[in-house]
DOGU-131137 format. One line per 10 residues: number of its first residue (from 0); for each residue z, x, y of C-alpha. Coordinates in nm, 4 decimals, decimal comma. Each point is the difference from the previous one (the first is absolute). Example, Ala and Ser with C-alpha at 12.3 -4.5 7.8 and 13.67 -1.06 7.14 Angstrom:
REM DOGU-131137
0) 0,7800:1,2300:-0,4500; -0,0660:0,1370:0,3440
This chain:
REM DOGU-131137
0) 20,3629:10,4658:22,6465; -0,2323:0,0500:-0,2939; 0,1656:0,3105:-0,1460; 0,3050:-0,0784:-0,2131; 0,2391:0,2658:-0,1222; 0,0597:0,0482:-0,3712; 0,3232:-0,2004:0,0158; -0,1583:-0,2808:0,2031; -0,2930:-0,0251:-0,2396; 0,2321:-0,0020:-0,3005
10) 0,2127:-0,2803:0,1435; -0,3053:-0,2111:0,0788; -0,1516:0,0470:-0,3457; 0,3297:-0,0883:-0,1692; 0,0102:-0,3226:0,1983; -0,3551:-0,0896:-0,1058; 0,0751:0,0699:-0,3670; 0,3076:-0,2217:0,0196; -0,2313:-0,2992:0,0493; -0,2030:0,0729:-0,3125
20) 0,0143:-0,2129:-0,3163; -0,2869:0,1816:-0,1730; 0,0377:0,2012:-0,3200; -0,1156:0,3045:0,1967; -0,0331:0,0434:0,3737; -0,1223:0,2891:0,2115; 0,0012:0,0166:0,3787; -0,2083:0,2447:0,2021; 0,0682:0,0518:0,3692; -0,2104:0,1965:0,2496
30) 0,0137:0,0497:0,3729; -0,1649:0,2132:0,2631; 0,0159:0,0847:0,3687; -0,2818:0,1808:0,1698; -0,2482:0,0299:0,2771; -0,3574:0,0992:0,0612; -0,2402:0,1025:0,2722; -0,3787:-0,0109:-0,0107; -0,2437:0,1649:0,2370; -0,3765:0,0211:0,0526
40) -0,2248:0,1754:0,2524; 0,3032:0,2061:0,1057; 0,2046:-0,3042:0,1043; 0,2758:-0,1928:-0,1744; -0,1261:-0,3410:-0,1062; 0,2931:-0,1574:-0,1851; 0,3626:0,0742:-0,0810; 0,2655:-0,1961:-0,1823; 0,3101:-0,0083:-0,2153; 0,0581:-0,1824:-0,3279
50) 0,3279:-0,0903:-0,1693; 0,0016:-0,1919:-0,3266; 0,1950:-0,0779:-0,3164; -0,1098:-0,1613:-0,3240; 0,1970:-0,1070:-0,3040; -0,1627:-0,0789:-0,3357; 0,1836:-0,1764:-0,2833; -0,1239:0,0228:-0,3584; 0,1586:-0,2484:-0,2416; -0,0606:0,0007:-0,3744
60) 0,0667:-0,2442:-0,2824; -0,1047:0,1460:-0,3332; -0,3429:0,1495:0,0732; -0,0743:-0,2329:0,2926; 0,0398:0,1504:0,3478; -0,0320:-0,1431:0,3497; 0,0019:0,1924:0,3271; 0,0763:-0,1310:0,3485; 0,0241:0,1884:0,3295; 0,1647:-0,0678:0,3333
70) 0,0632:0,1624:0,3380; 0,2980:-0,2154:0,1046; 0,3489:0,1134:-0,0942; 0,2458:-0,2802:0,0712; 0,1919:-0,1243:-0,3040; -0,1964:-0,3228:-0,0287; -0,3344:0,1822:-0,0032; 0,1216:0,2577:-0,2509; 0,1208:-0,2660:-0,2396; -0,3249:-0,1910:0,0455
80) -0,2216:0,2982:-0,0861; 0,1985:0,0655:-0,3192; -0,0401:-0,3595:-0,1131; -0,3701:0,0106:0,0856; -0,0500:0,3068:-0,2208; 0,1776:-0,1819:-0,2833; -0,2193:-0,3068:0,0419; -0,3127:0,2164:-0,0123; 0,1280:0,1739:-0,3117; 0,0329:-0,3293:-0,1822
90) -0,3608:-0,0833:0,0868; -0,1419:0,3417:-0,0870; -0,1663:0,0883:-0,3335; 0,1722:0,2533:-0,2212; -0,0780:0,3610:0,0801; -0,0867:0,1780:-0,3283; 0,0736:0,3355:0,1681; 0,3420:-0,0941:0,1339; 0,2607:0,2762:-0,0191; 0,3738:-0,0534:0,0461
100) 0,1563:0,1295:0,3199; 0,1548:0,3455:0,0071; 0,3751:0,0421:0,0284; 0,1951:0,2312:0,2336; -0,1651:0,3324:0,0825; 0,1114:0,3112:0,1868; -0,2415:0,0940:0,2784; 0,0526:0,3085:0,2181; -0,0319:-0,0492:0,3750; -0,3451:0,0825:0,1315
110) -0,0887:0,2244:0,2949; -0,2543:-0,2427:0,1476; 0,1968:-0,0943:0,3145; -0,0076:0,2121:0,3163; 0,2070:-0,1280:0,2972; -0,2339:0,1563:0,2570; -0,2923:-0,2030:-0,1363; 0,2085:-0,3161:0,0008; 0,0788:0,0676:0,3667; -0,3655:-0,0038:0,1162
120) -0,0406:-0,2142:0,3114; -0,3009:-0,1497:0,1809; 0,0293:0,2853:0,2496; -0,0145:0,2673:-0,2712; -0,3024:-0,1686:-0,1588; -0,1713:-0,0080:0,3394; 0,0835:0,3672:0,0570; -0,1489:0,0986:-0,3364; -0,3186:-0,1945:0,0705; -0,0150:0,1465:0,3500
130) -0,0142:0,3490:-0,1496; -0,2838:-0,1081:-0,2276; -0,1952:-0,1485:0,2897; 0,0536:0,3165:0,2058; -0,1395:0,2168:-0,2806; -0,3022:-0,2298:-0,0167; -0,0598:0,0108:0,3751; 0,0307:0,3799:-0,0019; -0,2859:0,0050:-0,2515; -0,2036:-0,2483:0,2097
140) 0,0007:-0,2567:-0,2792; 0,1079:-0,3579:-0,0637; 0,2762:-0,0840:-0,2493; 0,1022:-0,3054:-0,1978; 0,3242:0,0193:-0,1922; 0,3047:-0,1694:-0,1427; 0,3652:0,0987:-0,0331; 0,2571:-0,2025:-0,1921; 0,3618:0,0657:-0,0937; 0,2054:-0,1960:-0,2515
150) 0,3604:-0,0041:-0,1113; 0,0326:-0,1982:-0,3206; 0,2420:-0,0864:-0,2760; -0,0309:-0,1571:-0,3421; 0,2642:-0,1233:-0,2393; 0,0013:-0,1662:-0,3403; 0,2768:-0,1669:-0,1990; -0,0116:-0,1982:-0,3221; 0,2237:-0,2098:-0,2184; 0,0336:0,2861:-0,2505
160) 0,1891:0,2115:0,2547; -0,2789:0,2225:0,1344; 0,0128:0,0905:0,3692; -0,2144:0,2470:0,1925; -0,0467:0,0712:0,3693; -0,2246:0,2301:0,2010; -0,0556:0,0601:0,3690; -0,2979:0,1918:0,1369; -0,1860:0,0982:0,3142; -0,3661:0,0703:0,0547
170) -0,2364:0,0799:0,2840; -0,3802:0,0061:-0,0352; -0,2638:0,1103:0,2483; -0,3778:0,0009:-0,0130; -0,2613:0,0811:0,2643; -0,3790:0,0081:0,0225; -0,1631:0,1960:0,2814; -0,3637:-0,0381:0,1100; -0,2266:0,1134:0,2780; -0,1469:-0,2503:0,2454
180) -0,3393:0,0082:-0,1716; 0,1512:-0,0803:-0,3400; -0,1652:0,3035:-0,1593; 0,3182:0,1865:-0,0942; 0,3147:-0,1219:-0,1733; 0,3305:0,1474:-0,1174; 0,3045:-0,1426:-0,1714; 0,3604:0,0869:-0,0737; 0,2819:-0,1886:-0,1752; 0,3654:0,0881:-0,0453
190) 0,2965:-0,1718:-0,1641; 0,3632:0,1074:-0,0306; 0,3480:-0,1303:-0,0722; 0,1285:0,2374:0,2694; -0,1558:-0,0612:0,3420; 0,0867:0,3543:0,1116; -0,2889:0,1205:-0,2188; -0,2548:-0,2155:0,1823; -0,2100:0,1892:0,2552; -0,2565:-0,2434:0,1391
200) -0,1359:0,2534:0,2484; -0,0901:0,2620:-0,2615; -0,1363:-0,2614:-0,2409; -0,2232:-0,1389:0,2735; -0,1202:0,3483:0,0976; -0,1160:0,0469:-0,3598; -0,1841:-0,3330:0,0120; -0,1533:0,0948:0,3348; -0,1216:0,3343:-0,1339; -0,1674:-0,1837:-0,2881
210) -0,1605:-0,2488:0,2401; -0,1481:0,2623:0,2310; -0,0945:0,2184:-0,2933; -0,1898:-0,2800:-0,1764; -0,2465:-0,0617:0,2854; -0,3602:0,0805:-0,0899; 0,0424:-0,0376:-0,3751; -0,2916:0,1223:-0,2111; -0,1352:-0,1651:-0,3135; 0,0087:0,2024:-0,3219
220) -0,1139:-0,1041:-0,3442; 0,2398:-0,1984:-0,2205; 0,0995:0,1661:-0,3269; 0,2864:0,1837:-0,1653; 0,1983:0,2238:0,2331; 0,3203:0,1972:0,0076; 0,2330:-0,2038:0,2204; 0,3223:0,0581:0,1849; 0,1809:-0,3326:0,0282; 0,2637:-0,0113:0,2715
230) 0,3317:-0,1642:-0,1020; -0,0831:-0,3414:0,1509; -0,3241:-0,0040:-0,2028; 0,1929:0,1026:-0,3115; 0,2493:-0,2836:0,0498; -0,2806:-0,2569:0,0249; -0,1867:0,1355:-0,3019; 0,2942:0,0435:-0,2359; 0,1858:-0,3232:0,0773; -0,1703:-0,1917:-0,2815
240) 0,0870:0,2800:-0,2435; 0,3652:0,0133:0,1050; 0,0482:-0,3677:-0,0806; -0,2357:-0,0039:-0,2976; 0,2498:0,1748:-0,2253; 0,1038:-0,3273:-0,1620; 0,0453:-0,0191:-0,3775; -0,0918:-0,3658:-0,0427; -0,3296:0,0290:0,1880; -0,0788:0,3054:-0,2080
250) 0,0984:-0,1559:-0,3346; -0,2066:-0,3102:0,0762; -0,3112:0,2056:0,0800; -0,0041:-0,0673:0,3728; 0,0472:0,3445:0,1553; -0,1041:0,3631:0,0033; 0,3068:0,0643:-0,2179; -0,1417:-0,2165:-0,2819; -0,0935:0,1753:-0,3217; -0,3172:-0,0941:-0,1850
260) 0,1010:-0,2112:-0,2985; 0,3315:-0,1068:0,1543; 0,3172:0,1530:0,1364; 0,0423:0,2313:0,2952; -0,0551:0,3632:0,0920; 0,3623:0,0918:0,0599; 0,0472:0,3703:-0,0751; -0,3653:0,0916:0,0500; -0,1197:0,2649:0,2440; -0,2275:-0,1907:0,2354
270) 0,0024:0,2305:0,3026; 0,0106:0,3627:0,1107; 0,3232:0,1885:-0,0719; 0,0642:0,0285:0,3759; 0,0651:-0,3753:0,0195; 0,3661:-0,1063:0,0050; 0,0928:-0,3508:0,1151; 0,3543:-0,1392:-0,0030; 0,2382:-0,2414:0,1688; 0,3448:0,0870:0,1337
280) 0,2217:-0,2373:0,2035; 0,1779:0,2990:0,1539; -0,2997:0,1951:0,1224; 0,1014:0,0787:0,3605; -0,3523:-0,0455:0,1384; -0,0686:-0,3283:-0,1809; 0,3212:-0,1668:-0,1201; 0,0078:-0,3402:-0,1669; 0,2417:-0,2613:-0,1272; 0,1919:0,0921:-0,3151
290) -0,0625:-0,3346:-0,1719; -0,2967:-0,2188:-0,0837; -0,0513:-0,3691:0,0738; 0,1072:-0,0769:-0,3576; 0,3250:0,1909:0,0495; -0,1004:0,3145:-0,1902; 0,1122:0,3490:0,0933; -0,2662:0,2099:0,1717; 0,0287:0,3720:-0,0543; -0,2179:0,3092:0,0117
300) -0,2840:-0,0359:-0,2487; -0,3056:0,2105:-0,0765; -0,3112:-0,2122:-0,0351; -0,2558:0,2784:-0,0348; 0,1096:0,3540:-0,0804; -0,2501:0,2852:-0,0069; -0,2736:-0,2587:-0,0401; 0,1706:-0,1761:-0,2936; 0,1032:-0,3660:0,0312; 0,3726:0,0138:-0,0764
310) 0,1063:-0,3573:0,0804; -0,1388:-0,3491:0,0445; 0,1870:-0,2898:0,1576; 0,1186:-0,2672:-0,2449; 0,1204:-0,3400:0,1129; 0,3094:-0,1182:-0,1842; -0,2092:-0,2512:-0,1937; -0,2649:0,2518:-0,1040; 0,2605:0,2626:-0,0864; 0,1802:-0,2509:-0,2229
320) -0,3285:-0,0914:-0,1682; -0,0867:0,3659:-0,0606; 0,3582:0,0994:-0,0891; 0,0199:0,2680:0,2678; 0,2103:0,0623:0,3092; -0,0851:-0,2106:0,3046; -0,1301:0,2188:0,2823; -0,0284:-0,1516:0,3493; -0,3034:0,0953:0,2115; 0,0530:0,2660:0,2665
330) 0,1490:-0,0921:0,3367; -0,1428:0,3176:0,1506; -0,2720:0,2432:-0,1102; -0,0050:0,3744:0,0586; -0,2728:0,2449:-0,0988; 0,0827:0,3674:-0,0132; -0,2215:0,2392:0,1910; -0,0129:0,3634:0,0942; 0,0807:0,1988:0,3114; -0,3494:0,0259:0,1487
340) -0,0754:-0,1589:0,3357; -0,3087:-0,2114:0,0579; -0,1560:0,2921:0,1903; 0,0598:0,2294:-0,2968; -0,1699:-0,2467:-0,2352; -0,2978:-0,0074:0,2355; -0,0140:0,3813:0,0170; -0,0120:0,0156:-0,3807; -0,3068:-0,2272:-0,0162; -0,3519:0,1450:-0,0108
350) -0,1753:-0,3369:0,0370; 0,1563:-0,3433:0,0118; 0,0954:-0,3120:0,1933; 0,3221:-0,0700:0,1873; 0,1001:-0,3675:-0,0269; 0,2507:-0,1249:0,2585; 0,0365:-0,3549:-0,1268; -0,1335:-0,2507:-0,2525; -0,0124:-0,3751:0,0449; -0,1282:-0,3299:-0,1409
360) 0,0756:0,1222:-0,3519; -0,0852:-0,2436:-0,2775; 0,0290:0,0111:-0,3775; -0,3263:0,0353:-0,1938; 0,1343:0,0473:-0,3545; 0,3738:-0,0338:-0,0791; -0,0389:0,1645:-0,3404; -0,1201:0,3269:0,1529; 0,1637:-0,0586:0,3397; -0,3395:0,0441:0,1638
370) 0,0311:-0,0754:0,3710; -0,2448:-0,0345:0,2840; 0,0641:0,0324:0,3704; -0,0975:0,1753:0,3213; 0,1031:0,3033:0,1999; 0,0853:-0,0520:0,3674; 0,1669:0,1432:0,3103; -0,1329:0,3530:-0,0347; -0,1983:0,1478:-0,2901; -0,1026:0,3657:0,0291
380) -0,2175:0,2588:-0,1760; 0,1678:0,3246:-0,1073; -0,1889:0,3257:-0,0537; 0,1356:0,3513:-0,0583; 0,3555:-0,1132:0,0664; -0,0693:-0,1694:0,3330; -0,0594:-0,3536:0,1202; -0,3614:0,0252:0,1209; -0,0876:-0,3474:0,1275; 0,0815:-0,3722:-0,0331
390) -0,2015:-0,2013:-0,2507; -0,0817:-0,3663:-0,0357; 0,2322:-0,2021:-0,2183; -0,0617:-0,0546:-0,3697; 0,0579:-0,2686:-0,2567; 0,1688:0,1495:-0,3063; 0,0238:-0,1072:-0,3641; 0,2814:0,1921:-0,1663; 0,2895:-0,0400:-0,2393; 0,3324:0,1540:0,1086
400) 0,0494:0,1023:-0,3632; -0,3215:0,2043:0,0039; 0,0790:0,1376:0,3451; 0,3411:0,1176:-0,1219; -0,1744:0,1703:-0,2923; -0,2086:0,1950:0,2498; 0,2847:0,1256:0,2195; -0,0505:0,3548:0,1233; 0,2948:0,0293:0,2396; 0,2851:-0,2014:0,1514
410) 0,1492:0,0383:0,3459; 0,3429:-0,0713:0,1411; 0,1085:-0,3652:-0,0577; 0,0330:-0,2313:0,2986; 0,1303:-0,3516:0,0357; -0,3041:-0,2246:0,0477; -0,0596:-0,3722:0,0355; -0,2504:-0,2207:-0,1714; -0,0556:-0,2587:0,2724; -0,1528:-0,2444:-0,2504
420) 0,3438:-0,0379:-0,1622; 0,2147:0,1609:0,2716; 0,1683:0,2050:-0,2701; 0,0903:0,3640:0,0576; -0,0698:0,2773:-0,2493; 0,0853:0,3697:-0,0098; -0,3281:0,1671:-0,0964; -0,1815:0,3298:0,0633; -0,3501:0,0651:0,1274; -0,2242:0,0467:-0,3033
430) -0,2982:0,2274:-0,0514; -0,2170:-0,1250:-0,2892; -0,3500:0,0744:-0,1252; -0,2832:-0,2400:-0,0870; 0,1132:-0,2965:0,2075; -0,2769:-0,2640:-0,0083; -0,1497:-0,1278:0,3246; -0,2686:-0,2594:-0,0687; -0,1474:-0,1001:0,3371; 0,0263:0,0436:0,3775
440) 0,1773:-0,2355:0,2389; -0,0849:-0,0339:0,3689; 0,3518:-0,1184:0,0835; 0,2100:0,2404:0,2087
């Protein structure tokens, strides 16, 4: 069984540490149980279950550290992996950025574990996919999709007395629907800690509506348009911004948070006052662990408040160098929105473009966060508050920072997945002006 209880994990980590002769030793233990099911052309193609555990030992002498990992847990193997980490430490060069291990910390218990999600079976996965396939057949389309559930735990203990444990559940679902001719495409993705919130039938109906609605797309001229980005498009576009709020990258001139002449832009208003972005381990829709990999407490923190950058993440080394408090990066990201539905945002738009999804996003300029990518799976022209017709996909060149300066309205936040990273975010649909589309794409 890959999932150890808190007590079982603690006993195992104590045993591993008892073998250590290093000046400092840290042991990190992870395990997961889960299953998946994949389907294409309305038929299941593969299904499986995975159970795994991994233990990593980090041994330090002075500023020299060695790391060794193992997936065998008999006493002989555990002692061997500790000694291997110590041997590697003796061979390693000194790390000029080494920081001493943290001592005991007090971490509140997270809300990331839901028993119902942990109890998912192959039959329940098949039932969920069956509903998706039925919705696709009802729409006379073909679907390809993937559903995966995971129950996981992580635990860390070190020779300074720190111990932390977390157990979590997760279920993710994504589906693409297309017509037989390949001229229409729709997409939906969902991810939850609580499987009771997953409705594969409704999600697939939305994807099917997009697929049938995108047939016969017309070409319009590239340029600057008012856009309504659905939550999945927002998650893709803003991901690089969420994890670009790093003080060291900014101080060293390598990010959009860098200030000309040196330093960072902490405290500056970079976005519209409607923009509020924060992390909170106890958000009920998107909970996270209450501790970081380095054993730091994670708590609610405002990153951007009314468009002003309120916090940057500081590694322990960089915080010590700058004589400030260390701030771990966010384990979850939430963006406040409003109460408007997507339909209401559309009704408020005289002329614009509805973007269902973005993909193949690549960085053009890290210092301005300029990105390029493509729309896909349903792009539509809006006129006088109505979706008039589907349009051919565009390539865009846009910075999320500029886009968030041009926000006109925010809708109700939804939990959305970026499939490129398989991370979930809680973000609203966004209506913004002057979004830059640079060329047409013939892809569906």
